[in-house]
C-alpha positions, 0 to 999 in steps of 0.5 A: 284412253282419252282423259280429259283434264279439267282446270279450275280457275281460282282467284289469287290468294291475298288482297284484290289488286288495286287499279293503277294510280293513273286510272284513279286519277282519271276517275277523280278527274271525271267525277270532278268534271261531272260535279262542275258540269255546265248548267243552263239557266232559262229566263223568259223571252228565250234567253239562256245562260250557261254557267259552271256548277262550281260557280253556282255552288260559290254564288250560293255560299257568297249569298249566304255570307251576304245574308249573315252580314245583313243580319249582323248589321240590322240586329247590332249597333250603338243604339241597342234594340232588341231582336223581338223589337226589330222584327216587329218594326220590320213587320210594320210596328214598333215605336217611332224611334225604333222605326227611325233607327231600323227602317230609316238608318240601318236598312237603307245603309246595308241595302245601299252597301250591297247594291253599290258593292254589287254594281262596282263588282260587276263593273270591274269584271266588265272592264277587266274582261274588255281590257284583258288586264287585272288592273283594268278596273274603273277606278284605276283607268280613270272612269271612277275619277270621271264620274266624281268630276261630274258629281262634283260639278253638280254638287258645288253648283247646286249644293245641298238641293242637288241630290237628284242630279248627282246621279246624272252628273255622275253617269255623264262624267263617266260617259265623257271620260270613257269617250275620251279614253276610247278616242285616245286608244281607237286611232291606233287599235284598242288594246288592253294596255293601251286602254289602261295607260290612257285611262290612267293619264286621263284619270290623273288629269281629271283628279287635278280638276276635281282638286281645283273645283274644291278649291274654288268652292265656298268653305262649306261646299268644299268641306261637303264635297271633300268629305263626299269624295272619300266614299261613305254610307254614313248618311245614305237614305232611301231616295238615294238607294231606290234609283240604284235598286231599280237600275241594277237588275237591268244593268245586270241582266244586260252585263250577263248578256254580253258576258259570253262574247266578252269572254270569247273576246279575251282570246283575242279579237281575231279569234272572237271575230272568227267565232262571229262576235261583232267586236266593236258592238260588244266592246261599246256595250260593255263600256257603256254598261261598266260606266253606267254601273260605276256612275250609279254606284258613285252617285250613292256612295261617292268614289269607293276605291279598290273594290272594282279592282279586287272583287273580279279577281277574288271571284275568279280565283274561288270559282277557278274560272278562266276569266272574270265571272260576272255573276260571281263578281257581282255577289263578291263585290256585294259581300266585300262592301257590306263587310267593309261598311260593317267594319267602318261602323264598328272599328271606332264605335260610336264614331263612324269612318267612311267605308272608302278608307276601309276599301282603300287599306284592303285594296292595298293589302291586295296589291301587296299580295299580287306583288308578292305572288309575282315575286315568288314566281306564281302568277295570280289567276 
């Protein structure tokens, strides 16, 4: 007699076995990649920019921090004004004194800090991408010194009435310096290290020229020019802020347009050329944009050191980007300078110190941190 055996499959007793650790790690990494997947920003005219999701999140946080610093700067100060009175002034009312303090002093100063910081951060990101060197910022490689030379010539030649021409002199001085540095390096091939070394040499010579110009001026003009070279926002006003507010959006859009080919050039000129990048044109465009950004910023606040050096590197670390992120560097620079200017107003209140001294101290700390990371065997990314 045939018998048919029936077997029933039962789940084993005990807890369900977990997935292997390697599979769980792959799942987490896949989720992280999805969370930071590239997104596309489409602008009128057919322009489109691709950016990582993490960069968008970081930029949102940095913008929120900028808003907090703006509010603290606007609603606090040596001259105490109530919150309701400040809101009334911002809506078009208020007394003459309140309007002078809020609209004539606090508002242009915090706007100048945000705009100048954004311009310097963006300029530093462009120069570091061009030179493929974390030291390739405009203040290190001499372009800031060249812009200062042009502005000093206008200041000492025209005195107090030369305010309109300071911006033109600053940009022109930066362009002449950039042409000199590029000319010294182009004969044997433009490379990151050669660009930095040539810029340092030209900047050292121009620093001597700046000191000579100050010593040959009369006492009043020399004191004013020397104070300007420290980098300060203490006496900034709307006529100085308005040109930068109009120029920065245009320069920022142009910088975003050259951002992708610059990122490709960070892999090497041969690789970028094989991918269709016009090396000479992109390098010239990046150089001109970086000098224009640095020159317009210097025309408003004077030479402010180390900000263009530190902002792109900090933005690169928080976004975990392989190169200097242009958009994040812009917002990081704005936040750094606005915070530094707030410290410059409050540290020795009611006395105010130049913001360039604060950024110089913070920049020294940043360089020491880089040195400590290098000694410990961990290279900063």
